[in-house]
N, C-alpha and C positions, 0 to 999 in steps of 0.2 A: 318823507315821513308820513305825509297824508295818504298815500297809497298803501301804507301798512296799517291804518286804522280799520277795525272791524266794522260792520255795519252799525252796531250799538254805539261804539265809541265815536263814529262818524256823525251819528245823530245827536249825541251829547255835545260834541265839538260844535256842530253847526248851530245848535240852538242857542250856545252862549255867544258865539263869535257873531251871529246875527244881531243879538242884542247889543254887543259892543258896537258893531258897525252902524247900528241905528242911533247910537248915542243915547239910548233909553236906559232907564234904571233896570236892574235885574238881580235876582237873588235866587241861586240854584244850589242843589246839594246833589253831588254825584256820589251815588252808593254803589260800592262794589267790594267784593271779598278781596282779601290779599292775593295779589297776583292777577287780578282782573284787568290791569292796564291802566288804572287811574293815573299813575306817574307818567305814563307814556302820553296820555291826553294833556296833562299840565305842561309837559315839554313841547308838544305840538303847538299848543296855544301861545306859550311864551315865544317859541321861534317864529310863528306867523306874525305876531303883533310887534315883536322887537325888530324883525327884519323890516317893517314899516317905519321904524323910529318911534313906535309907540312904547309907552311905560307899563310894565306889568309888575305889580307887586306880589311876590310868591312867598307865602309863609306857611309853616306848619307848626302843629302843637309841640313837637318835640324836635331836638337838635338833629337826631339821626334822620328823621323824615325830610327836615329842611335841606340836608345835604344832597338829597336825591332830585331836588327841583332846581333847575338852572337859576343861579343867583338867589336861592332860597335863604330865608333867615327864620328864626323862631319868631312866633307871632309876638311874644313878649318884647324881643329885641327890636323888631321893626316898628311896632305901634306903640312902644313904651307902655305896655301894660303894667301896672303895679303888681308886684308879687303877692301881696294880700289884698284881694278884691272883695267887695260886697256890693249889694243891690245899687249902690249910689256911686260907684267908683267911675272915674274917667281916666282916660290915658294922659300921660304928661307931655303933651304936644302943644307947644306955644303956636298961636294962630298964625303968625307970618314966618315960622321957622322953615329951614330947608325941607324938613319932613312934611310939614303941612303943605308946602307947594309941591312936593312929590305926590302927595295924596291927591290933591286938586287935578294934577296932570295925569295921573294913572287912569288908564282905560280899563284895567281889569285887576281885580284882587283875587288871588288863588289862595285858598286856605286848606291845606292838606291836614289829615288826621283830626278833623274837627271834633269828633265825638270824644276825644280825649281831654277836651278843654272844659273848664267850668262855664256855666251860662253866664255868670257875672263878667267873665272876660269879653264874651261877645256883646254883652250890653254896654261894657265900658267902651269898646271899639265903636259901636254903633253911636252912642251918645257923642263920642268925640268927632266922628266923621260928619255927624249932622251939624254939630257945632262949626267945624271947619268949613264946610261946603255951603253953609247958609249964607256966607259972605259972597259966594259966586252967584247963588240964586235963593232967595229967601224961602222959596217952596221946599228947598232940600232939606229943611228942618223937620219936615213931616214925612220923609221918605226914608225907608230903612237904609241904614248906611250911607245916608246923604246922597242917594241917588246913584252910587257907584254900581257897576256890575261886579257882583261878588259870587264865586262859585266856591262852595265848601265841598269837602270830599272826606270819605272815610268809610269805615266799616264798624257798624254797632256791635258786631260779633266779636270784636277784638277787645271790647271793654269789659272789665270784670265787674260784676254785680256788686253793690255796696248795700250792706245791711247796717243802718245805724245802730250802734251799740252792741254789735255782735262781737265775739272773740274769735280770734283764729286759733283752732285747735293745735 
């Protein structure tokens, strides 16, 4: 699988995986048009880490995209994001629940089709991760996503423009 990565794909893969290997926080966005190989990179990352017994949480903003990632789920399903979110929302994850423990143990979070999601969803996950992971290290409450390595991906060209108050002809 690794030998099939292009130079650009390999560079992105290496940057993310280096951060995972160092155990340092990381926040990445992998931008690429449809068919550029983002899903292939997700599969390579999942395979590499899971072959070492590590946990990767792979999510996507839509069910279709989630099906293309190994063991992928929708972000709403995996992180218990409320369907109606606002600027103060948090996910419904209990601190010592199996999901919270899974988040603590995860080495990498992959979030595909991120541009399709409302910013309040990311903020809810960020607040929830910080809350869960501050129990591991108090400094995590001040680090995006509680210090996890998170790689978002998607293509902003696939998002329709929104004009508030406009009417479809």
